[in-house]
C-alpha positions, -999 to +999 in steps of 0.1 A: -302-002-340-272-001-314-258-026-289-264-022-257-229-032-235-207-044-256-209-039-289-198-080-304-167-075-330-170-088-361-143-105-387-124-130-393-108-157-368-073-148-358-048-163-339-035-144-315+005-138-304+019-164-286+026-151-248+040-179-236+074-158-232+054-138-202+048-174-176+066-168-148+039-179-119+040-146-114+018-127-139-018-136-140-029-105-168-013-100-209-017-083-238-040-096-265-020-091-299-024-104-337+008-099-354+017-074-325-012-049-334-036-052-298-072-069-300-105-067-283-123-092-277-159-084-268-159-116-239-144-145-226-169-163-248-148-151-279-117-171-273-100-203-278-076-203-255-050-239-247-029-238-222-001-268-217-028-282-246-055-281-224-084-265-237-095-231-205-127-228-198-141-193-203-150-170-171-137-193-149-103-202-159-097-165-178-114-132-182-106-106-207-110-069-203-110-053-238-073-058-255-064-081-218-071-114-204-064-128-170-060-163-158-071-170-126-043-195-121-012-174-135+006-196-157+037-216-148+069-212-166+073-232-197+036-240-207+028-233-242-002-215-257-022-210-283-058-187-287-079-177-317-101-146-315-132-154-332-156-129-352-189-130-343-213-143-365-240-121-380-270-122-410-259-097-432-277-107-464-271-101-490-241-080-500-240-053-522-236-048-558-202-044-564-186-054-523-169-086-531-134-084-549-121-113-565-094-112-537-117-130-514-127-161-535-102-183-529-117-211-551-143-213-586-174-197-581-207-208-599-233-187-613-266-195-629-248-234-635-214-213-651-189-214-633-165-188-636-123-197-624-094-169-613-087-178-653-114-157-662-110-126-640-086-106-660-054-123-650-029-120-676+004-150-675+035-130-681+056-162-694+082-136-699+111-150-730+102-178-748+118-208-769+106-243-763+072-253-771+046-235-746+015-257-736-008-233-719-026-238-685-064-224-684-068-229-650-037-201-646-053-172-666-070-168-703-049-141-710-012-146-721+020-127-727+050-141-744+083-127-758+098-151-787+135-155-790+132-195-808+107-203-835+083-228-810+044-247-814+014-231-797+008-270-782-032-279-769-039-262-737-048-285-710-074-272-680-100-260-715-136-255-700-162-244-726-174-209-729-135-195-721-127-167-743-094-149-740-059-135-758-022-145-759+004-115-766+025-126-791+063-104-789+091-106-818+126-099-797+152-079-811+159-102-842+124-111-851+115-130-872+105-159-846+073-189-861+047-200-836+036-233-846+000-244-838-010-280-827-044-294-844-069-286-817-063-247-826-090-234-855-082-207-887-100-188-906-103-209-934-084-228-921-051-209-928-027-212-899-016-172-900+022-157-900+035-142-879+047-108-878+083-108-886+101-070-875+123-073-845+099-061-815+071-058-835+034-075-818+008-098-825-026-108-803-037-143-809-078-142-797-092-174-785-127-192-778-130-222-766-159-240-786-153-272-762-126-292-745-108-299-780-115-267-799-104-236-797-117-208-828-089-182-831-084-148-846-046-135-853-049-098-849-014-089-876+013-062-860-010-044-836+005-008-827-001+025-823-017+046-865 
């Protein structure tokens, strides 16, 4: 349905740029901008304005016209200013499939009693060159990569949640023959701890699944490369 009159502005609440540098007691009208870009307010009530620490009464102390604000009393030099442009609240119903991206999530999301954290959204934590024992943080990511420049042990990770799964890509440096030990939380087929590929530059992949906060089932895929 089309709107009669000024269509409401829909979106985030945004802090307007400070216009107090233009206050001189002689000027009443100022441009409304955010980060230097003009913005439009649908009405005076869509702005929350403070002058000198006092909240102004919309429609009485100021009016707006598209992207300008006009004060009833010219602001004096030295007054401070802040204003918030408030988005129009609307009932938007249910978002369509594939319309909400992971960038819009600021916290864990619970779906059907299961919690999805940022670490399960495909993020890869690149640890770079490592030569000391590593403690993976499963709140940071489920997937990791590292290049071994020394012999290390993979400690018990932190923030383990049952049901998490991921992969750790392990690359030998140019020297090769680096070794990796494992904390007892890591469980392997037959109880046999894997031995890494030894050639310089070789790549192994540790695939893992957290059965509980105290047990991780894992399998090492050795010498992963093109045929």
